[in-house]
Each structure stands twice: as C-alpha cells, then as structure tokens.
N, C-alpha and C positions, 0 to 999 in steps of 0.2 A: 758619380756615386761610388763610395767605400762599400770594398766587398771584403767579409771578415773571413779568416780560416783558423783553424784550431786543432788539435788532435784531441779529440774526444774522452781519449784515457784522461789526458793532461788535464781535459777541463772538471772532469769528475773528481781528481784530487783536488783541484785549487777549490772547488766545492768544499769539499771534506776539512780542508786544510785553514783554507782564509774565510768560508761563507760566502763567497763571492761567485756567481756564475759569468760564464764566459758571455752570456745573452745580455746582464746586466753591466758587462763590463763596456760593451758596445756603445751604450748608449752616454758614455764621457765624450763619444767624437759628436754627439748633438750639442751639446755647452759649448756656446760660441768665445767663451773664454777659457777653454780647454789649453793647457801648455804641453810641449811635447820640447823632451830634454834628452837631449843625445846620451847616452849609455855607455856603457862598455863594449867590446867586439867579441863576442862567443863564436867558436868553430868557425871563424870568420866572416862573421856576419855582424853588422853593426846595430846594437838592440838601443830601444830608446825608452822614454817614460814618457806617458802619456797621463796628465794628471787633471782632474775635470771634476765637477760636479753632475750627479745624476739625482733627478726630479730634487732639486734646489737642498736635497737636505744631506747626501752622504759623498763625500770625498773620496773619490779612488782614484788609484795609480795602477795604469795597465801596461805590464812589459810587453813591447810588442817589434817587431821586423817590417820590414817593407822589402818583400822577395822580390818584387819587380825593380827593385830602386825607391830610393825618396819620392820622386816625382807620381808616384803609379799608385793607385786607387786601391789596391790590394793588401790588406795589413795582416799579418797572423799576428794573434794574440799567443804570448805565452805564459804568461799570468798577471793575475788580479786580486790587489787587495785594498783595504783600508789606507788611508794616506797617513804617515808617521807627521808628528807635528811640524817638524822641518819641512816636508813635502807640502802641507798646508799652506805653511808661510810661503812658499814660493809661488805656490799658485795666486795668494790675498797678492802678494808683490806685484806680479805680473797681470793682473787682472784691474790694478789700480793705476 
C-alpha cells in the first residue's frame, strides 16, 4: 500500500498556483496505466513525474520522490498540475 506525504504549506501553494490538490494528485496512482518518468536530481534526491488520469477526465503530472528508495511504498509529493501536450502524448504512447 502506497503511503503519501507532503508539506501542507507546499500543498496549499500548489492549489493556489495550479488548482490541483495533493489529495487529488494521489489518485494518479489509482490509474492502472499511469507512467513514472525519471526527472532531475534536486538537493541530492532523484525526482520523478507520475503521469496519469484521474476520473478518466483529468490528466495530471505529479512531481514526487521516494524518500526510502524506488522500491519503497512511501511517496513524497512535491507538486501537481495538469499535463502539458507533450506529457499527454507520452502518457498516450505508453498506455497503448
């Protein structure tokens, strides 16, 4: 079972900036076709993008990291927003 964590202040700022709550962002992991894409290393930690559908309507990108390593079930959400056209295409290509 995946356990999610995040900074409450960062979560509030994300809603103000992108209109996406971190609670909604967690639903990306419920999409059986969601895609995990490695991103950059920041502050010595590897970041990832999770791209997936929420409710078969909204395609989101969730920036996250695995504090306990990639094979662990704990995910720290850093940011969430609607997917760009390029990210949407990546999801569609990987889903087929």
